[in-house]
N, CA, C and O of each residue as an XYZ file, in Angstrom:
920
protein
N       0.831     -1.205      0.000
C       0.000      0.000      0.000
C       0.872      1.264      0.000
O       0.545      2.252     -0.657
N       1.984      1.218      0.745
C       2.894      2.364      0.752
C       3.519      2.554     -0.625
O       3.674      3.685     -1.085
N       3.880      1.454     -1.286
C       4.488      1.548     -2.614
C       3.485      2.085     -3.625
O       3.865      2.787     -4.562
N       2.187      1.757     -3.443
C       1.159      2.266     -4.340
C       0.912      3.750     -4.074
O       0.673      4.518     -5.006
N       0.972      4.156     -2.797
C       0.734      5.553     -2.435
C       1.909      6.441     -2.823
O       1.732      7.570     -3.282
N       3.129      5.899     -2.626
C       4.349      6.629     -3.005
C       5.127      5.783     -4.020
O       6.073      5.092     -3.642
N       4.744      5.827     -5.303
C       5.380      4.980     -6.319
C       6.898      5.136     -6.341
O       7.429      6.243     -6.434
N       7.581      3.992     -6.253
C       9.033      3.989     -6.322
C       9.737      4.267     -5.012
O      10.966      4.242     -4.953
N       8.969      4.535     -3.949
C       9.600      4.868     -2.664
C      10.153      3.632     -1.963
O      11.119      3.726     -1.205
N       9.548      2.483     -2.211
C       9.974      1.248     -1.543
C      11.032      0.540     -2.393
O      10.771      0.234     -3.557
N      12.206      0.276     -1.844
C      13.243     -0.454     -2.596
C      12.872     -1.931     -2.702
O      13.249     -2.736     -1.850
N      12.135     -2.280     -3.745
C      11.582     -3.631     -3.867
C      12.662     -4.708     -3.934
O      12.410     -5.860     -3.581
N      13.865     -4.342     -4.383
C      14.940     -5.338     -4.470
C      15.410     -5.786     -3.089
O      16.094     -6.801     -2.961
N      15.039     -5.025     -2.052
C      15.415     -5.412     -0.692
C      14.323     -6.227      0.005
O      14.542     -6.761      1.092
N      13.156     -6.320     -0.620
C      12.021     -7.010      0.006
C      12.048     -8.491     -0.339
O      12.196     -8.864     -1.503
N      11.906     -9.320      0.665
C      11.850    -10.771      0.465
C      10.390    -11.205      0.510
O       9.807    -11.324      1.588
N       9.794    -11.441     -0.669
C       8.376    -11.793     -0.737
C       8.114    -13.241     -0.334
O       6.964    -13.638     -0.146
N       9.171    -14.022     -0.204
C       9.022    -15.420      0.223
C       9.433    -15.596      1.684
O       9.772    -16.701      2.110
N       9.402    -14.510      2.445
C       9.834    -14.562      3.851
C       8.964    -15.513      4.663
O       7.739    -15.387      4.685
N       9.607    -16.457      5.324
C       8.905    -17.414      6.185
C       9.478    -17.417      7.604
O       8.751    -17.642      8.572
N      10.754    -17.171      7.718
C      11.383    -17.165      9.043
C      11.201    -15.799      9.696
O      10.957    -14.794      9.027
N      11.326    -15.793     11.017
C      11.190    -14.541     11.768
C      12.269    -13.543     11.358
O      12.019    -12.339     11.306
N      13.464    -14.044     11.070
C      14.566    -13.165     10.661
C      14.223    -12.426      9.366
O      14.422    -11.216      9.266
N      13.703    -13.165      8.370
C      13.358    -12.540      7.087
C      12.251    -11.505      7.258
O      12.275    -10.450      6.624
N      11.272    -11.816      8.127
C      10.179    -10.870      8.370
C      10.700     -9.588      9.014
O      10.286     -8.486      8.654
N      11.610     -9.748      9.967
C      12.189     -8.579     10.639
C      12.927     -7.700      9.632
O      12.826     -6.474      9.684
N      13.674     -8.328      8.712
C      14.398     -7.564      7.694
C      13.434     -6.778      6.812
O      13.711     -5.637      6.444
N      12.294     -7.395      6.471
C      11.294     -6.702      5.655
C      10.716     -5.497      6.396
O      10.537     -4.428      5.813
N      10.426     -5.679      7.692
C       9.892     -4.562      8.480
C      10.930     -3.447      8.623
O      10.576     -2.269      8.686
N      12.211     -3.823      8.674
C      13.263     -2.805      8.740
C      13.278     -1.973      7.460
O      13.485     -0.760      7.498
N      13.058     -2.638      6.334
C      12.985     -1.919      5.058
C      11.823     -0.926      5.083
O      11.962      0.220      4.655
N      10.665     -1.387      5.596
C       9.494     -0.517      5.664
C       9.732      0.659      6.609
O       9.320      1.782      6.319
N      10.397      0.405      7.739
C      10.689      1.490      8.683
C      11.618      2.525      8.054
O      11.468      3.725      8.283
N      12.581      2.051      7.258
C      13.484      2.975      6.565
C      12.707      3.851      5.582
O      13.003      5.036      5.423
N      11.711      3.253      4.927
C      10.871      4.023      3.998
C      10.080      5.073      4.773
O       9.982      6.222      4.344
N       9.508      4.672      5.931
C       8.776      5.626      6.773
C       9.674      6.810      7.145
O       9.268      7.969      7.052
N      10.888      6.497      7.564
C      11.815      7.556      7.977
C      12.159      8.474      6.801
O      12.253      9.692      6.950
N      12.344      7.861      5.633
C      12.687      8.643      4.443
C      11.542      9.577      4.056
O      11.768     10.718      3.654
N      10.306      9.076      4.183
C       9.127      9.875      3.837
C       8.673     10.759      4.991
O       7.690     11.492      4.872
N       9.403     10.686      6.121
C       9.072     11.459      7.326
C       7.686     11.106      7.856
O       6.927     11.972      8.290
N       7.379      9.817      7.808
C       6.124      9.313      8.382
C       6.385      8.998      9.851
O       7.201      8.136     10.174
N       5.691      9.698     10.730
C       5.924      9.555     12.170
C       5.214      8.309     12.695
O       4.144      8.394     13.298
N       5.825      7.160     12.457
C       5.243      5.891     12.898
C       6.371      4.912     13.210
O       7.222      4.634     12.365
N       6.362      4.394     14.445
C       7.343      3.371     14.824
C       6.693      1.997     14.699
O       5.659      1.738     15.316
N       7.285      1.133     13.918
C       6.736     -0.205     13.698
C       7.153     -1.119     14.843
O       8.343     -1.305     15.099
N       6.156     -1.695     15.534
C       6.436     -2.629     16.630
C       6.767     -4.002     16.038
O       5.932     -4.906     16.022
N       7.993     -4.133     15.556
C       8.399     -5.339     14.827
C       8.257     -6.593     15.680
O       7.729     -7.604     15.216
N       8.724     -6.532     16.922
C       8.702     -7.717     17.791
C       7.286     -8.233     18.025
O       7.080     -9.433     18.207
N       6.314     -7.326     18.021
C       4.923     -7.738     18.211
C       4.331     -8.291     16.914
O       3.611     -9.290     16.931
N       4.637     -7.639     15.793
C       4.040     -8.031     14.513
C       4.539     -9.384     14.029
O       3.767    -10.157     13.461
N       5.823     -9.687     14.244
C       6.368    -10.947     13.727
C       5.815    -12.158     14.476
O       5.935    -13.287     14.002
N       5.209    -11.930     15.646
C       4.613    -13.042     16.388
C       3.297    -13.502     15.762
O       2.784    -14.573     16.087
N       2.757    -12.678     14.859
C       1.578    -13.083     14.098
C       0.270    -13.014     14.858
O      -0.706    -13.654     14.464
N       0.229    -12.244     15.949
C      -1.027    -12.121     16.679
C      -2.000    -11.264     15.882
O      -1.652    -10.156     15.475
N      -3.230    -11.764     15.650
C      -4.184    -11.069     14.773
C      -4.449     -9.621     15.168
O      -4.467     -8.747     14.302
N      -4.654     -9.346     16.455
C      -5.014     -7.997     16.874
C      -3.897     -6.997     16.586
O      -4.161     -5.886     16.127
N      -2.649     -7.388     16.855
C      -1.523     -6.486     16.603
C      -1.397     -6.170     15.116
O      -1.215     -5.016     14.727
N      -1.498     -7.212     14.292
C      -1.370     -7.002     12.844
C      -2.565     -6.244     12.280
O      -2.412     -5.433     11.367
N      -3.769     -6.506     12.824
C      -4.955     -5.790     12.360
C      -4.859     -4.311     12.720
O      -5.224     -3.447     11.922
N      -4.370     -4.024     13.915
C      -4.212     -2.632     14.346
C      -3.246     -1.888     13.421
O      -3.496     -0.745     13.038
N      -2.142     -2.548     13.066
C      -1.173     -1.915     12.166
C      -1.772     -1.723     10.776
O      -1.554     -0.696     10.133
N      -2.533     -2.726     10.317
C      -3.160     -2.635      8.999
C      -4.189     -1.509      8.958
O      -4.288     -0.799      7.958
N      -4.961     -1.339     10.047
C      -5.937     -0.252     10.112
C      -5.234      1.099     10.028
O      -5.666      1.999      9.309
N      -4.141      1.219     10.780
C      -3.401      2.482     10.734
C      -2.871      2.736      9.325
O      -2.951      3.856      8.819
N      -2.331      1.694      8.695
C      -1.745      1.834      7.362
C      -2.792      2.281      6.352
O      -2.519      3.140      5.513
N      -3.986      1.703      6.427
C      -5.050      2.084      5.492
C      -5.487      3.531      5.726
O      -5.658      4.300      4.780
N      -5.665      3.890      7.013
C      -6.085      5.259      7.307
C      -5.050      6.266      6.804
O      -5.398      7.321      6.273
N      -3.770      5.920      6.981
C      -2.728      6.840      6.528
C      -2.756      6.983      5.005
O      -2.737      8.099      4.485
N      -2.801      5.857      4.291
C      -2.808      5.907      2.821
C      -4.041      6.645      2.307
O      -3.954      7.405      1.342
N      -5.198      6.422      2.953
C      -6.418      7.126      2.548
C      -6.278      8.626      2.766
O      -6.804      9.422      1.988
N      -5.561      9.018      3.835
C      -5.381     10.446      4.104
C      -4.501     11.108      3.048
O      -4.585     12.314      2.818
N      -3.652     10.297      2.406
C      -2.753     10.838      1.381
C      -3.424     10.858      0.010
O      -3.369     11.858     -0.706
N      -4.065      9.726     -0.348
C      -4.646      9.625     -1.696
C      -6.155      9.797     -1.727
O      -6.778      9.623     -2.774
N      -6.749     10.137     -0.584
C      -8.194     10.347     -0.551
C      -8.996      9.073     -0.689
O     -10.180      9.123     -1.021
N      -8.376      7.930     -0.440
C      -9.078      6.658     -0.544
C      -9.245      6.167     -1.971
O      -9.979      5.208     -2.214
N      -8.569      6.816     -2.923
C      -8.679      6.446     -4.343
C      -7.447      5.639     -4.745
O      -6.316      6.098     -4.589
N      -7.678      4.427     -5.266
C      -6.565      3.579     -5.682
C      -5.927      4.102     -6.967
O      -6.611      4.627     -7.846
N      -4.616      3.950     -7.061
C      -3.879      4.333     -8.265
C      -4.070      3.248     -9.327
O      -3.465      2.180     -9.237
N      -4.905      3.517    -10.327
C      -5.218      2.509    -11.341
C      -4.014      2.166    -12.214
O      -3.978      1.102    -12.832
N      -3.040      3.050    -12.266
C      -1.854      2.793    -13.087
C      -0.809      1.956    -12.359
O       0.204      1.568    -12.942
N      -1.061      1.679    -11.081
C      -0.091      0.903    -10.294
C      -0.199     -0.578    -10.645
O      -1.287     -1.152    -10.602
N       0.920     -1.188    -10.989
C       0.965     -2.608    -11.351
C       1.720     -3.371    -10.257
O       2.950     -3.394    -10.270
N       1.004     -3.999     -9.308
C       1.684     -4.686     -8.195
C       2.552     -5.852     -8.645
O       3.593     -6.122     -8.046
N       2.126     -6.542     -9.701
C       2.908     -7.692    -10.179
C       4.251     -7.229    -10.733
O       5.292     -7.819    -10.448
N       4.211     -6.175    -11.522
C       5.458     -5.652    -12.087
C       6.399     -5.187    -10.985
O       7.609     -5.404    -11.060
N       5.840     -4.544     -9.959
C       6.665     -4.073     -8.845
C       7.258     -5.242     -8.063
O       8.410     -5.189     -7.633
N       6.459     -6.303     -7.880
C       6.961     -7.474     -7.154
C       8.088     -8.153     -7.931
O       9.043     -8.658     -7.341
N       7.967     -8.161     -9.261
C       8.998     -8.799    -10.076
C      10.327     -8.055     -9.989
O      11.382     -8.622    -10.272
N      10.269     -6.786     -9.598
C      11.498     -6.006     -9.453
C      12.153     -6.215     -8.096
O      13.241     -5.695     -7.848
N      11.508     -6.966     -7.220
C      12.048     -7.187     -5.882
C      12.128     -8.652     -5.565
O      11.862     -9.500     -6.416
N      12.498     -8.952     -4.332
C      12.570    -10.334     -3.881
C      13.945    -10.907     -4.077
O      14.350    -11.186     -5.206
N      14.690    -11.090     -2.969
C      16.073    -11.565     -3.083
C      16.135    -12.974     -3.649
O      16.924    -13.255     -4.551
N      15.299    -13.860     -3.116
C      15.341    -15.243     -3.576
C      14.897    -15.338     -5.022
O      15.497    -16.042     -5.834
N      13.805    -14.595     -5.331
C      13.268    -14.672     -6.677
C      14.280    -14.179     -7.693
O      14.431    -14.771     -8.761
N      14.982    -13.086     -7.363
C      15.968    -12.547     -8.293
C      17.130    -13.497     -8.503
O      17.586    -13.694     -9.630
N      17.620    -14.098     -7.391
C      18.772    -14.990     -7.511
C      18.408    -16.229     -8.306
O      19.180    -16.686     -9.149
N      17.203    -16.783     -8.029
C      16.770    -17.962     -8.774
C      16.538    -17.622    -10.232
O      16.854    -18.408    -11.125
N      15.973    -16.422    -10.468
C      15.700    -16.017    -11.837
C      16.979    -15.849    -12.626
O      17.031    -16.187    -13.808
N      18.037    -15.316    -11.966
C      19.315    -15.118    -12.645
C      19.930    -16.446    -13.039
O      20.461    -16.587    -14.140
N      19.859    -17.440    -12.127
C      20.414    -18.754    -12.429
C      19.673    -19.401    -13.593
O      20.282    -19.967    -14.501
N      18.343    -19.305    -13.546
C      17.548    -19.917    -14.614
C      17.824    -19.241    -15.948
O      17.923    -19.907    -16.979
N      17.951    -17.894    -15.927
C      18.207    -17.167    -17.168
C      19.559    -17.555    -17.746
O      19.707    -17.724    -18.956
N      20.556    -17.695    -16.853
C      21.900    -18.058    -17.307
C      21.901    -19.428    -17.965
O      22.482    -19.615    -19.034
N      21.240    -20.391    -17.312
C      21.180    -21.745    -17.869
C      20.413    -21.754    -19.186
O      20.780    -22.462    -20.123
N      19.349    -20.966    -19.248
C      18.544    -20.924    -20.466
C      19.347    -20.362    -21.630
O      19.260    -20.870    -22.748
N      20.138    -19.305    -21.371
C      20.953    -18.714    -22.428
C      21.995    -19.701    -22.938
O      22.223    -19.799    -24.144
N      22.631    -20.433    -22.022
C      23.632    -21.422    -22.427
C      22.993    -22.505    -23.286
O      23.554    -22.907    -24.305
N      21.834    -22.971    -22.881
C      21.153    -24.023    -23.633
C      20.772    -23.538    -25.025
O      20.911    -24.271    -26.004
N      20.288    -22.287    -25.111
C      19.891    -21.743    -26.406
C      21.093    -21.570    -27.332
O      21.005    -21.826    -28.533
N      22.220    -21.133    -26.761
C      23.421    -20.963    -27.584
C      23.876    -22.290    -28.178
O      24.229    -22.359    -29.355
N      23.869    -23.344    -27.363
C      24.255    -24.668    -27.855
C      23.292    -25.143    -28.930
O      23.699    -25.742    -29.926
N      22.021    -24.870    -28.719
C      21.005    -25.288    -29.683
C      21.181    -24.568    -31.010
O      21.062    -25.165    -32.080
N      21.473    -23.243    -30.921
C      21.634    -22.464    -32.146
C      22.836    -22.937    -32.951
O      22.792    -22.965    -34.181
N      23.902    -23.306    -32.264
C      25.087    -23.815    -32.953
C      24.807    -25.161    -33.605
O      25.348    -25.460    -34.669
N      23.983    -25.958    -32.987
C      23.713    -27.302    -33.490
C      22.801    -27.282    -34.701
O      23.009    -28.048    -35.642
N      21.784    -26.411    -34.697
C      20.810    -26.483    -35.784
C      20.003    -25.200    -35.892
O      19.563    -24.646    -34.884
N      19.807    -24.723    -37.137
C      18.981    -23.536    -37.356
C      17.526    -23.825    -37.077
O      16.798    -22.967    -36.576
N      17.095    -25.050    -37.404
C      15.701    -25.420    -37.147
C      15.401    -25.399    -35.653
O      14.318    -24.999    -35.226
N      16.374    -25.835    -34.873
C      16.173    -25.853    -33.421
C      15.972    -24.437    -32.901
O      15.208    -24.216    -31.961
N      16.672    -23.460    -33.527
C      16.516    -22.067    -33.103
C      15.098    -21.591    -33.366
O      14.509    -20.873    -32.558
N      14.544    -22.012    -34.539
C      13.166    -21.632    -34.845
C      12.191    -22.199    -33.833
O      11.248    -21.524    -33.420
N      12.420    -23.444    -33.436
C      11.557    -24.080    -32.436
C      11.651    -23.335    -31.107
O      10.650    -23.129    -30.420
N      12.890    -22.931    -30.756
C      13.085    -22.200    -29.496
C      12.316    -20.887    -29.499
O      11.730    -20.504    -28.487
N      12.318    -20.184    -30.656
C      11.588    -18.918    -30.748
C      10.102    -19.129    -30.504
O       9.458    -18.356    -29.794
N       9.563    -20.198    -31.109
C       8.139    -20.485    -30.897
C       7.851    -20.797    -29.432
O       6.838    -20.379    -28.871
N       8.778    -21.546    -28.830
C       8.597    -21.907    -27.415
C       8.611    -20.670    -26.532
O       7.783    -20.524    -25.632
N       9.580    -19.767    -26.805
C       9.673    -18.531    -26.020
C       8.414    -17.699    -26.181
O       7.918    -17.109    -25.221
N       7.894    -17.654    -27.426
C       6.677    -16.890    -27.682
C       5.510    -17.424    -26.866
O       4.749    -16.661    -26.271
N       5.378    -18.767    -26.848
C       4.293    -19.376    -26.073
C       4.472    -19.113    -24.582
O       3.512    -18.833    -23.865
N       5.725    -19.211    -24.131
C       5.988    -18.966    -22.713
C       5.675    -17.522    -22.341
O       5.184    -17.238    -21.248
N       5.972    -16.599    -23.288
C       5.682    -15.189    -23.024
C       4.194    -14.950    -22.856
O       3.771    -14.218    -21.961
N       3.381    -15.586    -23.744
C       1.929    -15.438    -23.641
C       1.413    -16.021    -22.333
O       0.539    -15.453    -21.678
N       1.981    -17.178    -21.969
C       1.573    -17.803    -20.703
C       1.929    -16.916    -19.516
O       1.156    -16.794    -18.566
N       3.124    -16.291    -19.581
C       3.557    -15.408    -18.492
C       2.657    -14.191    -18.355
O       2.339    -13.775    -17.242
N       2.241    -13.613    -19.493
C       1.343    -12.456    -19.461
C       0.002    -12.832    -18.848
O      -0.554    -12.090    -18.038
N      -0.511    -14.000    -19.247
C      -1.793    -14.455    -18.701
C      -1.702    -14.678    -17.197
O      -2.611    -14.319    -16.447
N      -0.584    -15.280    -16.763
C      -0.397    -15.526    -15.325
C      -0.276    -14.211    -14.564
O      -0.812    -14.072    -13.465
N       0.438    -13.235    -15.161
C       0.601    -11.934    -14.500
C      -0.741    -11.222    -14.373
O      -1.040    -10.631    -13.336
N      -1.553    -11.281    -15.436
C      -2.873    -10.651    -15.388
C      -3.741    -11.280    -14.312
O      -4.467    -10.590    -13.597
N      -3.655    -12.598    -14.208
C      -4.425    -13.302    -13.179
C      -3.985    -12.888    -11.785
O      -4.811    -12.719    -10.888
N      -2.665    -12.724    -11.604
C      -2.147    -12.321    -10.284
C      -2.561    -10.895     -9.952
O      -2.856    -10.581     -8.799
N      -2.584    -10.024    -10.974
C      -3.034     -8.643    -10.760
C      -4.472     -8.623    -10.268
O      -4.803     -7.906     -9.324
N      -5.326     -9.413    -10.911
C      -6.734     -9.467    -10.497
C      -6.860     -9.993     -9.074
O      -7.647     -9.483     -8.278
N      -6.071    -11.022     -8.766
C      -6.137    -11.608     -7.420
C      -5.682    -10.604     -6.362
O      -6.306    -10.481     -5.309
N      -4.591     -9.887     -6.647
C      -4.085     -8.896     -5.690
C      -5.048     -7.727     -5.539
O      -5.243     -7.218     -4.435
N      -5.653     -7.300     -6.648
C      -6.628     -6.208     -6.577
C      -7.824     -6.605     -5.730
O      -8.330     -5.809     -4.940
N      -8.275     -7.854     -5.902
C      -9.398     -8.342     -5.098
C      -9.011     -8.413     -3.622
O      -9.809     -8.087     -2.743
N      -7.771     -8.844     -3.362
C      -7.305     -8.942     -1.970
C      -7.271     -7.562     -1.313
O      -7.673     -7.412     -0.159
N      -6.791     -6.556     -2.048
C      -6.755     -5.191     -1.517
C      -8.163     -4.686     -1.241
O      -8.417     -4.070     -0.206
N      -9.088     -4.952     -2.181
C     -10.477     -4.526     -1.993
C     -11.095     -5.191     -0.777
O     -11.778     -4.540      0.013
N     -10.855     -6.499     -0.622
C     -11.400     -7.229      0.533
C     -10.841     -6.685      1.843
O     -11.568     -6.557      2.827
N      -9.547     -6.366      1.853
C      -8.927     -5.817      3.066
C      -9.518     -4.457      3.416
O      -9.758     -4.162      4.587
N      -9.752     -3.630      2.401
C     -10.338     -2.317      2.652
C     -11.744     -2.450      3.206
O     -12.132     -1.702      4.104
N     -12.518     -3.406      2.673
C     -13.872     -3.633      3.184
C     -13.834     -4.111      4.627
O     -14.639     -3.680      5.453
N     -12.882     -5.015      4.932
C     -12.764     -5.536      6.299
C     -12.417     -4.419      7.278
O     -12.981     -4.334      8.369
N     -11.483     -3.569      6.872
C     -11.090     -2.460      7.749
C     -12.252     -1.489      7.945
O     -12.470     -0.997      9.052
N     -13.001     -1.212      6.871
C     -14.158     -0.317      6.985
C     -15.187     -0.872      7.960
O     -15.730     -0.135      8.783
N     -15.457     -2.175      7.867
C     -16.424     -2.801      8.771
C     -15.943     -2.739     10.217
O     -16.723     -2.458     11.127
N     -14.658     -3.002     10.419
C     -14.102     -2.950     11.777
C     -14.158     -1.537     12.348
O     -14.418     -1.357     13.537
N     -13.915     -0.542     11.510
C     -13.971      0.836     11.987
C     -15.397      1.234     12.343
O     -15.616      1.947     13.322
N     -16.377      0.773     11.549
C     -17.777      1.062     11.867
C     -18.185      0.393     13.178
O     -18.884      0.983     14.002
N     -17.731     -0.861     13.357
C     -18.047     -1.574     14.592
C     -17.393     -0.882     15.787
O     -18.004     -0.750     16.848
N     -16.151     -0.444     15.607
C     -15.460      0.273     16.684
C     -16.197      1.551     17.056
O     -16.387      1.839     18.237
N     -16.614      2.323     16.048
C     -17.328      3.577     16.302
C     -18.665      3.321     16.989
O     -19.089      4.099     17.844
N     -19.327      2.228     16.612
C     -20.622      1.888     17.211
C     -20.478      1.655     18.713
O     -21.221      2.222     19.513
N     -19.509      0.810     19.086
C     -19.329      0.496     20.506
C     -18.750      1.681     21.272
O     -19.044      1.854     22.455
N     -17.944      2.485     20.622
C     -17.421      3.674     21.288
C     -18.553      4.637     21.623
O     -18.573      5.236     22.699
N     -19.501      4.783     20.689
C     -20.648      5.661     20.938
C     -21.475      5.155     22.121
O     -21.958      5.946     22.931
N     -21.634      3.830     22.214
C     -22.367      3.250     23.348
C     -21.661      3.568     24.666
O     -22.293      3.983     25.637
N     -20.345      3.368     24.683
C     -19.572      3.643     25.899
C     -19.619      5.123     26.262
O     -19.656      5.476     27.441
N     -19.616      5.979     25.257
C     -19.690      7.423     25.511
C     -21.031      7.788     26.139
O     -21.086      8.612     27.053
N     -22.115      7.178     25.651
C     -23.442      7.429     26.234
C     -23.484      7.002     27.699
O     -24.035      7.701     28.550
N     -22.888      5.838     27.975
C     -22.852      5.349     29.362
C     -22.045      6.307     30.236
O     -22.428      6.595     31.370
N     -20.930      6.797     29.703
C     -20.090      7.729     30.458
C     -20.849      9.007     30.789
O     -20.797      9.486     31.922
N     -21.556      9.564     29.801
C     -22.326     10.796     30.023
C     -23.404     10.577     31.073
O     -23.632     11.431     31.929
N     -24.069      9.420     31.002
C     -25.117      9.105     31.972
C     -24.544      9.024     33.382
O     -25.136      9.547     34.326
N     -23.392      8.369     33.527
C     -22.776      8.211     34.854
C     -22.237      9.530     35.403
O     -22.025      9.661     36.609
N     -22.016     10.507     34.523
C     -21.493     11.797     34.964
C     -22.587     12.795     35.316
O     -22.296     13.882     35.816
N     -23.844     12.438     35.061
C     -24.947     13.345     35.388
C     -25.029     13.532     36.901
O     -24.774     12.601     37.665
N     -25.381     14.727     37.320
C     -25.348     15.088     38.747
C     -26.261     14.222     39.608
O     -25.991     14.033     40.795
N     -27.315     13.704     39.039
C     -28.275     12.933     39.836
C     -27.763     11.538     40.205
O     -28.176     10.971     41.216
N     -26.873     10.994     39.391
C     -26.446      9.610     39.634
C     -24.935      9.450     39.767
O     -24.460      8.340     40.007
N     -24.163     10.539     39.617
C     -22.707     10.395     39.563
C     -22.108      9.804     40.839
O     -21.048      9.180     40.790
N     -22.779      9.993     41.989
C     -22.268      9.447     43.247
C     -22.917      8.125     43.631
O     -22.608      7.553     44.677
N     -23.805      7.651     42.793
C     -24.449      6.358     43.066
C     -23.397      5.247     42.921
O     -22.581      5.287     42.000
N     -23.414      4.254     43.830
C     -22.409      3.185     43.786
C     -22.284      2.512     42.420
O     -21.177      2.209     41.974
N     -23.417      2.279     41.756
C     -23.359      1.621     40.451
C     -22.662      2.510     39.423
O     -21.868      2.024     38.617
N     -22.959      3.823     39.451
C     -22.318      4.750     38.513
C     -20.819      4.837     38.778
O     -20.019      4.875     37.843
N     -20.443      4.869     40.055
C     -19.022      4.924     40.412
C     -18.302      3.656     39.947
O     -17.183      3.720     39.438
N     -18.958      2.502     40.128
C     -18.363      1.230     39.712
C     -18.169      1.178     38.195
O     -17.146      0.698     37.705
N     -19.160      1.676     37.465
C     -19.059      1.684     36.000
C     -17.907      2.583     35.553
O     -17.167      2.234     34.633
N     -17.754      3.736     36.200
C     -16.661      4.645     35.836
C     -15.298      4.042     36.161
O     -14.314      4.323     35.476
N     -15.237      3.217     37.201
C     -13.983      2.534     37.505
C     -13.563      1.641     36.342
O     -12.382      1.551     36.006
N     -14.553      0.981     35.733
C     -14.263      0.111     34.579
C     -13.875      0.947     33.357
O     -12.924      0.619     32.647
N     -14.631      2.041     33.120
C     -14.370      2.873     31.944
C     -13.000      3.540     31.999
O     -12.328      3.675     30.976
N     -12.589      3.958     33.198
C     -11.360      4.734     33.322
C     -10.172      3.899     33.793
O      -9.140      4.454     34.170
N     -10.303      2.579     33.776
C      -9.193      1.720     34.198
C      -7.978      1.994     33.312
O      -8.080      1.956     32.086
N      -6.836      2.268     33.931
C      -5.635      2.652     33.174
C      -4.916      1.459     32.574
O      -4.345      1.560     31.489
N      -4.939      0.321     33.274
C      -4.211     -0.863     32.821
C      -5.102     -1.695     31.916
O      -6.087     -2.279     32.366
N      -4.746     -1.746     30.625
C      -5.578     -2.482     29.667
C      -5.416     -3.987     29.801
O      -6.256     -4.742     29.312
N      -4.340     -4.442     30.461
C      -4.072     -5.873     30.545
C      -4.935     -6.555     31.607
O      -5.196     -7.755     31.518
N      -5.380     -5.789     32.615
C      -6.150     -6.374     33.695
C      -7.545     -5.768     33.721
O      -7.722     -4.569     33.508
N      -8.529     -6.616     33.984
C      -9.902     -6.157     34.038
C     -10.170     -5.458     35.361
O      -9.694     -5.894     36.409
N     -10.946     -4.352     35.309
C     -11.308     -3.615     36.521
C     -12.629     -4.110     37.089
O     -13.158     -3.533     38.039
N     -13.164     -5.183     36.504
C     -14.468     -5.686     36.932
C     -14.448     -6.114     38.394
O     -15.378     -5.817     39.144
N     -13.385     -6.812     38.801
C     -13.311     -7.306     40.180
C     -13.316     -6.150     41.177
O     -13.993     -6.210     42.204
N     -12.562     -5.105     40.871
C     -12.524     -3.934     41.758
C     -13.890     -3.260     41.831
O     -14.321     -2.840     42.905
N     -14.572     -3.158     40.685
C     -15.897     -2.536     40.654
C     -16.903     -3.350     41.466
O     -17.712     -2.787     42.205
N     -16.850     -4.679     41.326
C     -17.758     -5.540     42.086
C     -17.510     -5.414     43.585
O     -18.451     -5.380     44.378
N     -16.244     -5.345     43.964
C     -15.904     -5.205     45.386
C     -16.420     -3.872     45.932
O     -16.893     -3.800     47.067
N     -16.325     -2.813     45.111
C     -16.816     -1.503     45.541
C     -18.322     -1.539     45.770
O     -18.811     -0.994     46.759
N     -19.061     -2.178     44.861
C     -20.515     -2.273     45.017
C     -20.866     -3.062     46.268
O     -21.764     -2.678     47.017
N     -20.160     -4.165     46.495
C     -20.430     -4.991     47.678
C     -20.209     -4.195     48.960
O     -21.017     -4.270     49.885
N     -19.114     -3.433     49.018
C     -18.840     -2.621     50.199
C     -19.899     -1.544     50.391
O     -20.309     -1.255     51.515
N     -20.341     -0.950     49.273
C     -21.366      0.090     49.363
C     -22.671     -0.477     49.883
O     -23.351      0.144     50.700
N     -23.018     -1.673     49.397
C     -24.253     -2.321     49.856
C     -24.149     -2.669     51.334
O     -25.095     -2.452     52.091
N     -23.001     -3.211     51.752
C     -22.800     -3.565     53.167
C     -22.873     -2.330     54.055
O     -23.478     -2.365     55.126
N     -22.257     -1.240     53.609
C     -22.296     -0.004     54.389
C     -23.709      0.539     54.492
O     -24.117      1.058     55.531
N     -24.460      0.410     53.383
C     -25.844      0.871     53.399
C     -26.695      0.072     54.361
O     -27.512      0.630     55.093
N     -26.500     -1.243     54.357
C     -27.265     -2.089     55.273
C     -26.905     -1.785     56.724
O     -27.775     -1.800     57.595
N     -25.628     -1.509     56.990
C     -25.190     -1.181     58.358
C     -25.827      0.119     58.829
O     -26.275      0.222     59.972
N     -25.866      1.115     57.938
C     -26.473      2.398     58.299
C     -27.965      2.241     58.571
O     -28.495      2.845     59.504
N     -28.644      1.429     57.757
C     -30.070      1.205     57.975
C     -30.315      0.517     59.311
O     -31.260      0.845     60.028
N     -29.443     -0.449     59.638
C     -29.595     -1.164     60.914
C     -29.376     -0.217     62.086
O     -30.082     -0.300     63.091
N     -28.403      0.681     61.965
C     -28.144      1.643     63.038
C     -29.309      2.595     63.218
O     -29.656      2.956     64.343
N     -29.916      3.005     62.106
C     -31.071      3.898     62.188
C     -32.251      3.219     62.856
O     -32.974      3.845     63.631
N     -32.450      1.934     62.561
C     -33.553      1.195     63.181
C     -33.334      1.061     64.683
O     -34.276      1.181     65.466
N     -32.074      0.809     65.089
C     -31.780      0.693     66.520
C     -32.003      2.024     67.224
O     -32.484      2.068     68.356
N     -31.647      3.112     66.537
C     -31.831      4.445     67.120
C     -33.306      4.743     67.319
O     -33.709      5.296     68.342
N     -34.116      4.363     66.314
C     -35.567      4.577     66.420
C     -36.144      3.747     67.562
O     -37.349      3.792     67.810
C-alpha cells in the first residue's frame, strides 16, 4: 500500500516476498521502517509484536496503514499501479533464482543455435508461447491482488464502523454516569472505575464488584443503626 501511495519509494529489491522465518520478516519490516523515515512518516513499527503473528496487533497496524494511505490519496486507488510488475522487481530469492535460470537458459539456447537452425526456430516459438503464458499468469495475479486489496479495505471499513458503534455506546454510558443525579451512586461509580481503568491488561471488573459490595454492606449497616436508634 505504501508503494502504491508513493510509487518507487519502496526499494523492492530489498524485500523478500518469500519470507517465512522470523529473521526474514524482521528484515522486511526494517525496510518498511526505513521508507517511513525517508518519507518522514511519524510511525514506529512494533516489529517484535508483529512478527509473532497475533491477529489484533497485525490488524491494528493494517488499520493504521489504510487510514494513513487514505489520508494521502483520498481513498482512491492508483489505477496505473501494477503490483505484479513491482513485485517482479524485488525479492532476493526470486531474483537470484531467476538469474540462475536465465543463465542456464541462455547457455542451452546458444548450444542449440550452434547445433541447428531449425532448433533455433523451435526455441523462438517456445519462447513466444511462454511469453503469452507469463502475461496471462501476470494478469491473473493482478486481479487476485486487486481483489485482496479490496477485501482488506472492506474488512477495515467494517471494523472501523463496529469500533465507532461500541465507542458511541460507551460514551453514552459515560455521560449518563457523569450526570449530577447519579454520579455518586455506587453503580455509577463502579461503571466509571471500569471505563477509566488505566491498565488495559487487567480487568477492573473485580474492583468494581468489590466496591458495590462494600457500598451495599455499608448501606445495610447504616439502615440497621437507624432502626436501633428509632
